[in-house]
C-alpha positions as CSV (number, residue, x, y, z in Angstrom):
1,M,122.5,130.1,92.1
2,A,123.5,131.4,95.5
3,E,125.1,128.7,97.8
4,L,124.2,128.2,101.5
5,N,126.9,129.1,104.1
6,A,127.0,129.5,107.8
7,N,125.6,133.1,107.5
8,T,123.0,132.4,104.6
9,S,119.5,131.5,105.2
10,P,117.0,131.5,102.2
11,S,114.1,134.0,102.6
12,P,110.6,132.5,101.9
13,G,110.8,134.7,98.5
14,E,114.0,133.2,97.6
15,A,113.1,129.7,98.5
16,E,109.8,130.1,96.3
17,A,112.0,131.5,93.4
18,V,114.4,128.6,93.5
19,C,111.6,125.9,93.7
20,R,109.9,127.7,90.6
21,Q,113.0,127.4,88.6
22,L,113.8,123.7,89.5
23,A,110.2,122.6,88.9
24,G,109.4,124.8,85.7
25,E,112.9,125.3,84.0
26,L,115.8,123.2,85.1
27,F,114.3,119.9,85.8
28,P,110.4,119.8,84.9
29,W,110.5,116.2,83.8
30,D,112.6,114.8,86.7
31,I,110.7,116.7,89.2
32,T,107.5,115.4,87.9
33,R,108.8,111.7,87.7
34,A,110.2,112.2,91.3
35,L,106.9,113.4,92.7
36,E,105.3,110.4,90.9
37,L,107.7,108.0,92.9
38,A,106.9,110.1,96.1
39,L,103.1,109.3,95.5
40,L,103.7,105.6,95.0
41,K,105.9,105.3,98.1
42,T,103.2,106.8,100.2
43,F,101.1,103.6,99.3
44,C,103.5,101.5,101.2
45,V,102.1,102.9,104.5
46,P,98.9,101.0,105.4
47,S,97.1,103.7,107.0
48,I,97.5,106.0,104.0
49,S,96.6,103.3,101.5
50,A,93.8,102.0,103.4
51,L,92.2,105.5,103.4
52,L,92.8,106.0,99.7
53,A,91.1,102.4,98.9
54,R,88.1,103.6,101.1
55,T,87.6,106.8,99.1
56,G,87.8,105.0,95.7
57,E,89.5,107.8,94.1
58,L,92.5,106.0,93.2
59,T,90.8,102.7,92.4
60,H,87.9,104.0,90.5
61,R,89.2,107.4,89.0
62,P,92.9,107.0,89.1
63,R,93.5,109.4,86.2
64,K,91.5,112.3,87.6
65,R,93.1,111.7,91.1
66,Y,96.7,111.6,89.4
67,D,95.9,114.8,87.4
68,D,94.2,116.8,90.4
69,T,97.2,116.0,92.6
70,G,99.8,116.8,89.9
71,L,98.1,120.1,88.8
72,M,97.7,121.5,92.5
73,V,101.2,120.5,93.4
74,A,102.5,122.4,90.0
75,E,100.3,125.2,90.8
76,L,101.8,125.6,94.2
77,L,105.4,125.5,92.8
78,R,104.5,127.8,90.0
79,W,103.0,130.5,92.0
80,G,104.2,130.0,95.6
81,P,102.3,129.3,98.8
82,R,102.1,133.1,99.7
83,S,100.4,134.1,96.5
84,A,96.7,134.5,96.1
85,E,96.8,131.5,93.6
86,G,98.8,129.3,96.0
87,Q,96.6,130.4,98.9
88,A,93.6,129.2,96.9
89,V,95.2,125.8,96.2
90,I,96.0,125.4,99.7
91,E,92.3,126.3,101.0
92,R,91.0,123.8,98.5
93,M,93.3,121.0,99.7
94,N,92.6,121.9,103.4
95,R,88.9,121.5,102.4
96,I,89.2,118.2,100.7
97,H,91.6,116.6,103.3
98,G,89.1,117.9,106.1
99,A,86.6,115.3,104.9
100,Y,88.8,112.5,106.0
101,A,90.4,111.3,109.1
102,I,94.0,111.8,108.3
103,S,96.7,111.7,111.1
104,N,99.3,114.4,111.4
105,D,102.0,111.6,111.1
106,D,100.7,110.7,107.7
107,F,100.6,114.3,106.5
108,L,104.4,114.8,107.7
109,Y,105.3,111.6,105.8
110,V,103.6,112.7,102.6
111,L,105.2,116.1,102.9
112,S,108.6,114.7,103.4
113,T,108.5,112.7,100.3
114,F,108.0,115.9,98.3
115,V,111.5,117.0,99.6
116,A,113.3,113.7,99.9
117,E,112.2,112.1,96.6
118,P,113.3,115.1,94.2
119,I,116.8,115.0,96.1
120,R,117.1,111.4,95.5
121,W,116.0,111.3,91.9
122,L,118.3,114.1,90.8
123,A,121.4,112.7,92.8
124,R,120.8,109.3,90.9
125,Y,119.3,110.2,87.6
126,G,119.5,114.0,87.0
127,W,121.9,115.9,84.8
128,R,123.3,117.2,88.1
129,P,122.4,116.9,91.9
130,L,120.6,119.5,93.8
131,S,123.0,122.0,95.7
132,I,122.7,122.2,99.4
133,Y,121.1,125.7,99.0
134,E,118.5,124.3,96.6
135,Q,117.8,121.3,98.9
136,T,117.2,123.8,101.7
137,C,114.9,125.9,99.6
138,L,113.0,122.9,98.8
139,F,112.7,122.1,102.4
140,L,111.5,125.7,103.3
141,F,109.0,125.8,100.5
142,W,107.3,122.5,101.5
143,R,107.5,123.5,105.4
144,Q,105.7,126.7,104.5
145,V,103.0,124.8,102.7
146,G,102.8,122.3,105.7
147,K,102.3,125.3,108.0
148,A,99.7,126.7,105.9
149,M,97.8,123.5,105.9
150,G,98.1,123.4,109.7
151,F,100.3,120.3,110.1
152,Q,101.8,120.2,113.5
153,A,105.3,119.3,114.8
154,L,106.9,120.1,111.5
155,P,110.6,119.5,111.5
156,A,112.8,122.5,111.9
157,S,115.5,121.5,109.4
158,L,116.2,119.8,106.3
159,E,118.1,117.1,108.2
160,A,115.2,116.6,110.6
161,L,112.7,116.2,107.7
162,L,115.0,113.6,106.0
163,A,115.5,111.7,109.2
164,L,111.7,111.6,109.7
165,N,111.3,110.3,106.1
166,R,113.9,107.6,106.6
167,E,112.5,106.5,110.0
168,V,108.9,106.2,108.6
169,E,110.1,104.1,105.7
170,A,112.0,101.7,107.9
171,R,109.2,101.4,110.6
172,A,105.8,101.8,108.5
173,F,106.5,100.1,105.2
174,R,104.8,96.7,105.2
175,P,102.7,94.7,102.8
176,A,98.8,95.3,103.1
177,A,96.2,94.5,100.7
178,S,95.2,98.1,100.3
179,N,98.8,98.9,99.2
180,G,98.6,96.7,96.2
181,R,95.1,97.8,95.2
182,V,95.9,101.5,94.9
183,A,99.2,101.0,93.5
184,D,98.0,98.6,90.8
185,A,95.4,101.1,89.8
186,T,97.9,103.8,89.6
187,L,100.5,101.7,87.6
188,A,97.6,100.6,85.3
189,M,96.6,104.3,84.6
190,L,100.2,105.2,83.8
191,L,100.6,102.6,81.1
192,A,97.2,103.0,79.7
193,D,98.4,105.6,77.0
194,W,100.8,103.0,75.7
195,P,99.7,100.2,73.2
196,A,98.7,97.0,75.0
197,P,101.4,94.9,73.6
198,L,104.0,97.1,75.1
199,R,102.5,97.4,78.5
200,P,104.2,94.3,80.1
201,A,107.6,95.3,79.1
202,L,107.1,98.8,80.1
203,R,105.7,97.6,83.6
204,R,109.0,95.8,84.0
205,V,111.0,98.9,83.1
206,L,109.1,101.1,85.5
207,L,109.5,98.6,88.4
208,A,113.3,98.7,87.7
209,L,113.1,102.3,89.3
210,V,111.5,101.1,92.4
211,S,113.5,99.8,95.2
212,Q,113.1,96.2,96.6
213,E,111.6,97.5,99.8
214,V,108.8,99.4,98.0
215,C,108.2,96.4,95.7
216,G,107.9,94.1,98.7
217,S,105.4,96.5,100.6
218,L,103.2,96.8,97.3
219,G,103.2,93.1,96.4
220,W,105.2,93.4,93.3
221,S,108.2,91.4,92.1
222,S,111.6,93.4,91.8
223,S,113.0,93.7,88.4
224,P,116.2,91.8,87.7
225,G,119.5,93.7,88.2
226,W,120.3,93.9,84.8
227,L,117.1,95.6,84.0
228,Q,117.7,98.0,86.8
229,R,121.2,98.8,85.5
230,L,119.7,99.2,82.0
231,A,117.1,101.8,83.3
232,L,119.7,103.8,85.1
233,A,122.0,104.1,82.2
234,G,119.0,105.0,79.8
235,L,117.9,107.8,82.4
236,S,121.5,109.0,82.7
237,L,121.9,109.1,78.9
238,R,118.6,111.1,78.9
239,S,119.8,113.3,81.4
240,R,123.2,114.1,79.6
241,L,121.1,115.0,76.4
242,A,118.8,117.2,78.5
243,R,121.6,119.2,79.9
244,H,122.7,120.3,76.5
245,G,119.4,120.7,75.1
246,P,117.9,124.3,74.1
247,R,116.5,126.2,76.9
248,R,114.7,129.6,76.7
249,P,115.4,131.7,79.9
250,G,112.2,132.2,81.9
251,A,110.3,129.6,79.7
252,T,108.5,127.2,82.2
253,R,107.1,123.7,81.6
254,F,105.2,123.0,84.6
255,Y,102.7,120.1,84.7
256,S,99.9,122.6,85.1
257,Q,100.9,124.3,81.8
258,R,100.5,121.1,79.8
259,P,97.4,119.4,78.5
260,T,96.1,116.6,80.8
261,A,93.9,113.6,80.0
262,S,91.2,114.7,82.5
263,Y,91.0,118.4,81.4
264,G,92.6,118.8,78.0
265,E,94.4,122.0,77.2
266,H,93.0,124.0,80.2
267,F,91.8,123.4,83.7
268,R,90.1,125.4,86.3
269,L,90.6,125.0,90.1
270,E,86.9,124.4,90.6
271,Q,87.4,121.1,88.7
272,L,89.7,119.6,91.0
273,G,88.6,117.3,93.8
274,P,86.5,114.2,94.3
275,P,83.3,114.5,92.2
276,A,81.1,113.9,95.0
277,M,82.8,116.8,97.0
278,L,82.7,119.3,94.0
279,P,79.2,121.0,94.8
280,G,80.4,121.6,98.4
281,L,83.8,122.8,97.4
282,N,82.5,125.3,94.8
283,R,79.8,126.8,97.0
284,R,80.4,130.6,97.8
285,R,79.9,132.2,101.0
286,W,76.7,134.0,101.8
287,S,76.5,137.3,99.9
288,G,73.2,138.6,100.9
289,R,72.3,141.9,102.7
290,Q,72.3,140.2,106.2
291,R,75.6,140.1,107.8
292,R,76.3,136.6,109.0
293,I,79.2,135.9,111.3
294,G,80.4,132.4,111.6
295,L,82.2,132.2,115.0
296,T,84.4,128.9,115.3
297,G,87.6,128.0,117.0
298,G,89.0,124.6,118.6
299,I,87.3,122.8,121.4
300,A,88.0,124.9,124.7
301,S,89.3,127.7,122.8
302,G,86.7,130.1,124.1
303,K,83.9,130.0,121.5
304,S,81.2,130.0,124.1
305,T,82.7,133.0,126.0
306,A,82.7,135.0,122.8
307,G,79.2,133.7,121.9
308,R,77.7,134.9,125.3
309,W,79.3,138.3,125.0
310,L,77.9,138.6,121.4
311,E,74.4,137.6,122.7
312,Q,74.3,139.5,126.1
313,Q,76.3,142.5,125.5
314,A,75.9,143.2,121.7
315,G,72.3,141.8,121.7
316,L,72.9,139.6,118.6
317,P,70.9,136.5,117.9
318,V,73.4,133.5,118.4
319,L,72.6,130.3,116.8
320,D,74.5,127.5,118.4
321,A,75.5,124.2,116.5
322,D,76.2,122.3,119.7
323,L,72.5,122.9,120.7
324,Y,71.1,121.7,117.3
325,A,73.6,118.5,117.6
326,R,72.3,117.6,120.7
327,A,68.7,118.0,119.5
328,A,69.6,115.8,116.5
329,L,70.1,112.9,118.9
330,A,67.4,114.0,121.6
331,S,65.2,111.3,123.3
332,G,62.9,109.8,120.8
333,S,64.6,111.3,117.7
334,P,65.4,109.4,114.5
335,G,69.0,110.4,115.3
336,E,69.0,108.6,118.6
337,A,67.3,105.6,117.2
338,A,70.1,105.3,114.5
339,V,72.9,105.5,117.3
340,L,71.2,102.9,119.7
341,K,70.7,100.7,116.5
342,R,74.4,100.9,115.8
343,Y,75.9,100.5,119.0
344,G,73.2,98.9,121.3
345,L,74.2,98.3,124.9
346,E,77.4,100.1,124.6
347,V,75.7,103.5,124.5
348,Q,72.6,102.8,126.6
349,E,72.1,104.3,130.0
350,A,71.9,101.9,132.8
351,T,68.6,102.9,134.2
352,A,66.3,100.6,136.0
353,G,62.4,100.7,135.2
354,R,62.7,102.5,132.0
355,E,60.8,101.1,129.1
356,T,62.6,102.6,126.4
357,P,66.6,102.9,126.3
358,Q,68.3,106.2,126.7
359,L,71.2,107.4,124.9
360,D,74.4,107.6,127.2
361,R,76.3,110.5,125.4
362,A,79.4,110.1,127.4
363,A,79.7,106.6,126.4
364,L,79.1,107.7,122.8
365,G,81.8,110.4,123.0
366,R,84.3,107.7,124.1
367,I,83.6,105.5,121.1
368,V,83.8,108.2,118.2
369,F,86.7,110.0,119.7
370,R,88.9,106.9,119.7
371,D,87.6,105.5,116.1
372,P,87.8,108.1,113.2
373,V,85.6,105.6,111.1
374,E,82.8,105.9,113.9
375,R,83.2,109.5,114.3
376,A,82.8,110.0,110.4
377,W,79.5,107.8,110.8
378,L,78.3,110.0,113.4
379,E,79.2,113.3,111.6
380,Q,77.2,112.0,108.4
381,L,74.3,111.4,110.6
382,V,74.3,114.7,112.4
383,H,75.8,117.3,110.2
384,P,72.6,117.4,107.6
385,L,70.5,117.7,110.5
386,V,72.5,120.5,111.9
387,R,72.5,122.3,108.7
388,E,68.7,121.9,108.3
389,R,68.2,123.5,111.7
390,F,70.5,126.4,110.7
391,E,68.6,127.1,107.5
392,A,65.2,127.1,109.2
393,E,66.5,129.5,111.9
394,L,68.1,131.9,109.3
395,A,64.8,131.8,107.4
396,R,63.1,132.9,110.8
397,L,65.6,135.6,111.4
398,A,65.7,136.9,107.7
399,E,65.0,140.6,108.8
400,A,67.8,140.7,111.4
401,P,70.7,142.8,110.3
402,V,73.3,140.7,112.0
403,V,73.3,137.0,112.9
404,V,75.9,134.9,114.6
405,L,76.4,131.3,113.8
406,M,78.5,129.7,116.4
407,I,79.7,126.4,115.0
408,P,82.9,124.4,116.3
409,L,83.0,122.2,113.2
410,L,82.4,125.2,110.6
411,F,85.1,124.1,108.2
412,E,84.9,120.4,108.8
413,A,81.1,120.4,108.2
414,G,81.4,122.8,105.1
415,L,79.0,125.4,106.9
416,E,81.1,128.5,106.1
417,V,79.1,128.9,103.0
418,L,76.3,130.0,105.3
419,C,78.3,132.9,106.6
420,S,79.6,136.1,105.1
421,E,82.5,136.3,107.2
422,V,84.3,133.8,109.7
423,W,85.8,134.7,113.2
424,L,88.2,132.3,114.8
425,V,88.7,132.3,118.6
426,D,92.3,131.4,119.0
427,C,94.7,130.3,121.6
428,D,97.8,128.3,122.1
429,A,97.8,124.7,122.0
430,D,99.0,124.3,125.8
431,Q,96.0,126.5,126.8
432,Q,93.7,124.6,124.9
433,L,94.9,121.2,126.3
434,S,94.7,122.5,129.9
435,R,91.2,124.1,129.6
436,L,89.8,121.0,128.2
437,M,91.3,118.8,130.7
438,N,90.2,121.1,133.8
439,R,86.5,121.7,132.1
440,N,85.7,118.3,131.2
441,G,87.6,116.3,133.8
442,L,89.6,114.4,131.2
443,S,93.0,112.6,131.1
444,E,95.7,114.1,128.8
445,A,95.2,111.2,126.3
446,E,91.4,111.8,126.3
447,A,91.7,115.6,125.9
448,R,94.3,115.1,122.9
449,A,91.9,112.7,121.3
450,R,89.1,115.4,121.3
451,I,91.4,118.1,120.0
452,D,92.9,115.9,117.4
453,A,89.3,115.0,116.2
454,Q,88.9,118.6,114.9
455,W,91.0,120.5,112.4
456,P,94.1,122.1,114.3
457,L,93.8,125.8,114.8
458,E,96.8,126.6,112.6
459,R,94.8,125.3,109.6
460,K,91.7,127.2,110.6
461,R,93.7,130.5,110.8
462,T,94.5,130.5,106.9
463,L,90.8,130.3,106.3
464,T,89.6,132.9,108.7
465,D,88.8,136.6,108.1
466,V,89.3,137.7,111.8
467,V,91.5,136.1,114.4
468,L,90.4,136.8,118.1
469,A,93.3,135.9,120.4
470,N,92.1,134.4,123.7
471,R,95.2,133.7,125.4
472,G,95.0,136.2,128.4
473,E,92.1,138.2,130.3
474,V,88.5,138.0,129.0
475,S,88.4,141.7,128.8
476,A,91.0,141.4,125.9
477,L,88.8,139.0,124.1
478,E,85.8,141.3,124.6
479,T,87.7,144.3,123.2
480,A,88.8,142.4,120.2
481,L,85.0,141.3,119.7
482,A,83.8,144.9,119.8
483,D,86.6,145.9,117.3
484,A,85.5,143.1,114.9
485,L,82.0,143.9,115.2
486,E,82.5,147.6,114.5
487,T,85.1,147.3,111.7
488,G,85.5,143.7,110.6
489,S,89.0,143.4,111.8
490,V,90.8,143.4,115.2
491,R,93.9,145.1,116.7
492,A,97.0,142.9,117.0
493,Q,96.8,141.0,120.1
494,P,99.8,140.1,122.2
495,G,101.0,136.7,121.7
496,S,99.3,136.1,118.3
497,P,101.0,133.9,116.0
498,A,102.9,135.7,113.0
């Protein structure tokens, strides 16, 4: 195994090869246990555990949730994030996570545990610790995954990621009712395969592997010191035996290569995910004769400019999701009535002499952009209505050879299935922020809240067929649009991200 020195930095391919060997050949049992502990530690952060408790996936279906997570992580380690198999896993994880309001800080902490816990576990219990080179490869591997999933402000070094991990655990670990609910359900699932009389003793042994801080945050009692020492001695003995055990070079034992309780001997990626989401996750894109271009991007990235050009210069029908969303809350509509019933005076226009209350859209925006729960409620109200309108318009335009569907929340709403291809209007984060502040007269905090309410552009790039750079003159965007319309691709644009 190569070692890291001042002149050595592992390439992406080298990092993937090292992580494949660590998880599949050298330490398959230890890596699995370390990632189980990583999952448990994320429950100590109330913002994470509260979301997991709300979804019900860990409290009602802990085995499936556990197996789904283990299988997707194992497939990433087995194939690497740049492979077709790895990209399919990342796309699925992005689709699943996109249905929930998850903060970037929580994403970063979970990612950090995938690096920190294997390092700590093997230093404490493994037949040898990871070398600095291996630790760096582990960091680079998961950083690449985080980049592909659109995480922002990724730490630039292993040391910075481990520092972030320590800082979050010192600051954010604290007791909460949701912590205990999801942790208890997970622990009960892990013990369920053992005979009932043995479970209390096994529970105490498992808790001996968990620190006092973690136990406190989960509402558990710490195991006595003698049991912790006994557990350490037992795992150390197991590691010494494993070190000298038979190993076939090249043979791998990833979690995804073993039978699981949820799927038996074999599984398919299409089976993984919350049951209620599976129909949407597994829908394929439009494959009929009509060319359907899904035009998307972040707020203030330039979608409307691109849409106008496609409509006015290329002569294409453009279906605008924003117009349909406004119609869904139009005066006198059932959508408006539902919003007024939920928020009352908070969202009513102060208009004297009017018999029926009118919706104040700006007030509604202030509510939903500061509260993810309220935003999710509004999206669940509006998105089905927008989809119905798209389907009606597409039926009306069935004979048109090309149709453009301009949808800001294309991926977030799962509407890419209506399209045969997806184009992303792209720009830099600073440009997006300044454009939005100037266009809408928002403060920086208000503008950031609206940007954060959508998937980041980094995540959308990984799911897109054509990236249209809008970082300079409008003429460059128009040229890129013409190229994409003619060939389905664009020339490399100056300043485009690698």
